[in-house]
Structures are given as structure tokens and as C-alpha cells.
C-alpha positions in Angstrom: 88.0 -123.8 -48.1 86.9 -127.0 -49.9 88.2 -127.9 -53.3 85.6 -127.4 -56.0 85.3 -130.3 -58.5 83.5 -128.6 -61.2 82.5 -125.7 -63.0 81.2 -124.6 -66.0 78.8 -124.7 -67.9 78.0 -124.1 -70.6 77.4 -126.1 -71.2 75.8 -125.6 -72.2 75.9 -124.4 -73.2 77.2 -125.1 -75.9 75.4 -127.7 -76.2 73.3 -128.4 -79.1 72.6 -127.8 -82.5 69.8 -127.8 -84.9 67.9 -127.3 -88.1 64.7 -126.3 -89.9 61.9 -128.3 -88.4 61.3 -128.1 -84.6 62.4 -131.3 -82.8 61.3 -132.5 -79.4 64.2 -133.2 -77.1 64.3 -136.4 -75.1 65.6 -135.4 -71.7 66.1 -139.0 -70.5 68.5 -139.6 -73.4 70.2 -136.2 -73.4 73.1 -134.9 -71.2 75.3 -131.9 -70.7 78.3 -132.0 -68.4 81.4 -129.9 -67.5 84.8 -131.7 -67.8 87.7 -130.1 -66.0 90.7 -130.9 -63.8 90.8 -130.3 -60.1 94.2 -130.6 -58.6 95.2 -132.2 -61.9 92.6 -135.0 -61.5 90.0 -135.2 -64.4 86.4 -134.6 -63.2 83.2 -134.8 -65.2 80.1 -133.2 -63.6 76.6 -133.3 -65.1 74.2 -130.5 -65.2 70.9 -132.0 -64.0 68.6 -129.3 -65.5 68.8 -128.0 -69.0 66.6 -127.4 -72.0 67.3 -127.4 -75.7 65.3 -126.0 -78.6 66.3 -127.4 -81.9 65.1 -126.8 -85.4 66.7 -129.3 -87.8 66.1 -130.8 -91.2 68.9 -133.0 -92.5 68.2 -131.9 -96.1 68.6 -128.3 -95.1 71.3 -128.2 -92.4 72.3 -124.5 -93.0 68.7 -123.6 -92.0 69.2 -125.2 -88.6 68.9 -123.3 -85.3 69.5 -124.2 -81.8 69.3 -122.7 -78.3 70.2 -124.2 -74.9 69.6 -123.0 -71.4 71.4 -124.6 -68.4 70.4 -124.1 -64.8 73.8 -123.2 -63.3 72.8 -124.4 -59.8 72.1 -127.9 -61.2 75.8 -128.8 -61.6 76.3 -132.1 -59.7 79.8 -132.5 -58.5 78.8 -135.5 -56.4 78.8 -133.9 -53.0 76.0 -131.7 -51.7 78.3 -129.2 -50.0 80.4 -128.8 -53.2 77.2 -128.4 -55.2 76.2 -125.5 -52.9 79.7 -124.0 -53.1 79.6 -123.8 -57.0 76.3 -122.0 -56.9 77.9 -119.2 -54.7 78.9 -115.8 -55.9 82.6 -116.8 -56.5 81.6 -119.5 -58.9 78.3 -119.4 -60.9 76.5 -116.9 -58.7 73.4 -118.8 -59.4 71.2 -116.4 -57.4 72.0 -113.5 -59.8 72.7 -115.6 -62.9 70.4 -118.7 -62.7 71.2 -119.9 -66.2 73.9 -120.2 -68.8 72.7 -120.1 -72.4 73.8 -120.7 -76.0 72.1 -119.4 -79.1 73.3 -120.4 -82.5 74.0 -117.9 -85.2 75.0 -120.3 -87.9 75.2 -124.0 -88.5 77.1 -125.2 -91.5 77.7 -128.7 -93.1 81.2 -130.0 -92.4 81.1 -133.4 -94.1 78.9 -136.5 -93.7 77.2 -136.4 -90.3 79.2 -133.3 -89.2 78.2 -129.7 -88.6 80.1 -126.6 -87.5 78.1 -124.5 -85.0 78.7 -120.9 -84.2 76.8 -118.7 -81.8 76.8 -116.8 -78.5 77.6 -118.4 -75.2 76.5 -116.5 -72.1 77.6 -117.4 -68.6 77.4 -115.3 -65.4 76.7 -112.1 -67.3 79.6 -112.5 -69.8 79.0 -113.4 -73.4 81.4 -114.7 -76.0 81.1 -115.8 -79.6 82.0 -119.5 -79.9 82.3 -122.2 -82.6 82.5 -125.9 -82.3 82.2 -129.1 -84.3 79.1 -131.3 -83.9 78.2 -134.8 -85.1 74.6 -135.7 -85.9 73.3 -139.2 -86.5 70.1 -141.2 -86.4 69.5 -143.7 -83.7 66.1 -145.4 -83.4 64.4 -142.7 -85.6 65.8 -139.9 -83.4 68.5 -137.4 -84.2 71.5 -137.5 -81.8 73.6 -134.4 -81.6 77.0 -134.8 -79.9 79.8 -132.4 -79.4 82.3 -130.6 -77.1 82.9 -127.0 -76.5 86.2 -126.0 -74.8 86.0 -122.8 -72.8 88.1 -121.0 -70.2 86.2 -120.6 -66.9 88.1 -117.4 -65.9 86.8 -115.6 -69.1 83.4 -116.0 -67.6 84.5 -115.0 -64.0 83.8 -118.6 -62.8 86.1 -118.9 -59.8 86.6 -115.4 -58.4 88.9 -114.2 -55.6 91.2 -117.0 -54.3 89.6 -119.4 -56.8 91.3 -117.6 -59.7 94.3 -119.7 -58.8 94.3 -122.4 -61.5 96.5 -124.8 -59.5 93.3 -126.0 -57.7 90.8 -126.0 -60.5 92.1 -125.7 -64.1 91.0 -122.8 -66.3 90.3 -125.2 -69.2 86.8 -126.7 -69.1 85.0 -128.7 -71.8 81.3 -128.6 -72.1 80.3 -132.0 -73.3 76.8 -132.7 -74.6 74.6 -135.3 -76.2 71.1 -134.3 -77.2 68.6 -136.7 -78.5 65.5 -135.3 -80.3 62.8 -136.3 -82.7 60.1 -134.6 -84.8 
């Protein structure tokens, strides 16, 4: 059995935040990745396909809303065989659960350029309420939302059977994201 370098999503999951006016996401300047340890070696694997819908007005951050969908089969661990492996039933089961999603339930100001985002993260048929900090700044007239959402892969049944053993792939995964969007 080959070691799996990555997992998770969420990335998604977790991934973005938003406000009161619809923004257009710039996919070329946005990213979502899973960061984890495989055999105690840090790995960062990007999700190649995701979409984010963000409503955000800096003057009304509490009115913000966000949702993110991540194609679970798009995790790129850097090896085609491993990429196929993580799409299998034991990992993401991408055939049955093609996407992971995050939908915000509240976004609250947490200081200058900072927000706290809460919402529901759904991966592989399991849903959990999550909360994470987010920074927002302007770059070249665009809003840049950045953050990290720590999750436990086993809570979402990512790594079933013999892959539940966390000595090969750690249970702790961080969904890391940067979403650039403009009006």
C-alpha cells in the first residue's frame, strides 16, 4: 500500500469568508490546500478545483456571507497514483462525495482587518460546525481573504480501514486558503 501524502479538504472548505455585496473571485490568485504530516514529514497539497461565493462589504462585515465548494478529487499530492488513491472510498470517496463544502452562518469583526467566521463544514457525508479566524485586506483594489481551519481527518472518515492508523498520515490537517475577490 502506498503512503498517502494528503488529505483533507476542506478545505475548503473552510475556506473563505465574505460580506454584503457579491464579489467576483479571481481563481488565478486564489488557493485552497490541505497541510498535514505523512510519516511525520509536513506536506502541503493544493486542491486544483474549488469555487467561492462571497458577499462582503467592509463597512458591514457582520452582514457578510460565504460559501465554498471544493472538488475532492482535485487534491494534488504531486503523484498521479497518489492522487487516484485519495479519491478512493477509503479516503475522500470522490465518486459518492464529489465535493466538500463550507457555508458560513456568521461572520463577526475581530479587530482591524480580522474576522471570525463560523459555519458548517461538510466532507464525505459528515458535517460539523466550525469557527476560524480570517484576515481581510485590500491588494490592488481587490479583497484578499486568508485563513486556516484546523480539522481532524478521522472525524470526517477520511482514511478508513488500515488508514485510520495515524502513524502514517496524521489526524491533524489544516485547510489553508487565500481567496482574492473584487466587486
